[in-house]
C-alpha positions as CSV (number, residue, x, y, z in Angstrom):
1,M,-87.1,-14.0,27.9
2,I,-85.1,-15.7,30.7
3,G,-87.9,-18.0,31.6
4,D,-87.7,-19.8,28.2
5,A,-83.9,-20.3,28.5
6,F,-84.3,-21.5,32.1
7,K,-87.1,-23.9,31.2
8,A,-85.1,-25.3,28.3
9,F,-82.2,-25.8,30.7
10,I,-84.4,-27.7,33.2
11,I,-85.8,-29.9,30.4
12,S,-82.2,-30.5,29.1
13,Q,-81.5,-32.0,32.6
14,G,-84.4,-34.4,32.1
15,L,-86.3,-32.9,35.1
16,S,-89.6,-31.3,35.8
17,P,-89.5,-27.9,37.5
18,E,-90.5,-29.6,40.8
19,E,-87.7,-32.1,40.6
20,F,-85.3,-29.3,39.6
21,A,-86.3,-27.3,42.7
22,D,-85.9,-30.4,44.9
23,K,-82.4,-31.1,43.6
24,L,-81.4,-27.5,44.4
25,S,-83.2,-27.5,47.7
26,V,-85.2,-24.4,46.8
27,G,-88.9,-23.6,46.8
28,K,-90.8,-24.6,43.7
29,S,-92.3,-21.1,43.6
30,S,-88.8,-19.6,43.0
31,I,-88.4,-21.9,40.0
32,Y,-91.8,-21.1,38.6
33,K,-91.3,-17.4,39.1
34,I,-88.2,-17.5,36.9
35,I,-89.9,-19.6,34.3
36,G,-93.0,-17.4,34.3
37,G,-91.0,-14.1,34.1
38,Q,-91.9,-12.7,37.5
39,T,-88.2,-13.0,38.5
40,K,-86.2,-11.1,35.8
41,K,-82.8,-12.8,36.4
42,I,-81.1,-15.7,38.0
43,S,-79.4,-14.6,41.2
44,F,-75.7,-15.4,41.8
45,E,-76.8,-17.6,44.7
46,M,-79.1,-19.6,42.5
47,A,-76.3,-19.9,39.9
48,K,-74.0,-21.2,42.6
49,K,-76.5,-23.9,43.5
50,I,-77.0,-24.9,39.9
51,N,-73.2,-25.1,39.5
52,K,-72.8,-27.3,42.6
53,V,-75.6,-29.7,41.7
54,F,-75.3,-29.9,37.9
55,Q,-71.6,-29.0,37.4
56,V,-72.6,-26.2,35.0
57,P,-70.2,-23.2,35.0
58,I,-71.6,-20.2,36.9
59,E,-70.9,-18.0,33.9
60,E,-73.0,-20.2,31.7
61,V,-75.9,-20.1,34.2
62,L,-75.8,-16.4,34.4
63,Q,-75.7,-16.1,30.6
64,M,-79.3,-17.2,30.7
65,N,-80.1,-13.8,32.1
66,T,-79.3,-12.3,28.7
67,K,-80.9,-14.9,26.4
68,T,-84.0,-14.2,24.4
69,S,-86.6,-16.7,23.5
70,S,-84.9,-17.3,20.2
71,A,-81.7,-18.3,22.1
72,A,-83.8,-20.7,24.2
73,E,-85.2,-22.2,21.0
74,A,-81.7,-22.7,19.6
75,T,-80.8,-24.8,22.7
76,N,-83.8,-27.0,22.3
77,P,-85.4,-26.7,18.9
78,A,-88.8,-28.2,18.4
79,G,-87.5,-30.6,15.8
80,V,-85.2,-32.2,18.4
81,K,-87.7,-32.0,21.2
82,G,-90.5,-33.6,19.2
83,L,-88.8,-36.6,17.6
84,S,-91.2,-39.6,17.4
85,P,-89.9,-43.2,18.0
86,A,-90.1,-43.8,14.2
87,D,-88.0,-40.6,13.6
88,K,-85.4,-41.8,16.1
89,T,-85.2,-45.2,14.5
90,T,-84.8,-43.6,11.0
91,I,-82.0,-41.3,12.4
92,S,-80.3,-44.3,14.1
93,S,-80.4,-46.3,10.9
94,A,-79.1,-43.4,8.8
95,F,-76.5,-42.7,11.4
96,L,-75.1,-46.3,11.3
97,L,-75.0,-46.2,7.5
98,H,-73.7,-42.6,7.0
99,E,-72.2,-41.6,10.4
100,E,-69.8,-39.0,9.0
101,E,-72.4,-37.2,7.0
102,V,-75.2,-37.4,9.6
103,V,-73.2,-35.9,12.4
104,E,-72.6,-32.8,10.3
105,I,-76.3,-32.0,10.1
106,P,-76.8,-29.0,12.6
107,V,-79.9,-30.3,14.3
108,V,-78.3,-33.8,14.7
109,K,-75.1,-32.1,16.2
110,L,-77.3,-30.3,18.7
111,W,-79.3,-33.4,19.5
112,L,-76.1,-35.4,20.1
113,K,-74.7,-32.6,22.2
114,N,-77.9,-32.5,24.3
115,E,-77.9,-36.3,24.7
116,L,-74.3,-36.3,25.8
117,L,-74.9,-33.5,28.3
118,K,-77.9,-35.5,29.8
119,C,-75.7,-38.6,30.1
120,E,-72.9,-36.6,31.7
121,N,-75.3,-34.9,34.2
122,R,-76.9,-38.2,35.0
123,I,-73.5,-39.8,35.7
124,M,-72.5,-36.8,37.8
125,R,-75.7,-37.0,39.9
126,E,-75.2,-40.7,40.4
127,I,-71.6,-40.2,41.5
128,Q,-72.8,-37.4,43.9
129,D,-75.5,-39.7,45.3
130,L,-72.9,-42.5,45.8
131,K,-70.6,-40.1,47.6
132,T,-73.4,-38.9,49.8
133,K,-74.4,-42.4,50.6
134,G,-70.8,-43.3,51.4
135,Q,-70.5,-40.5,53.8
136,S,-73.7,-41.5,55.7
């Protein structure tokens, strides 16, 4: 279902649906309709806005139209989403001791990729904010 993939994308950006709507300058209801399944696919216009704000290729955004819930789970597995602080500490310690082996674990690879994307997106938003402030 597209709503699952779309919700996973919003979460991967570190935003709530409301914050995501605000960043895109769209109504919150349009975001909730996609998440809830009332809207069956992301429009090209919405994909362009997501591309502009989050620097995600339009093709990647539109691919969410074809993802099933299992694809959404693959982008944000419960094991990654639900790490406790103790789990994160254990992983960090193991990572420092056995970096080469740990980074080959699929769930760790995915978690590292998601964390890197969040950092990149945060940096891009900050750069965009600075550019906007500089133009004011």
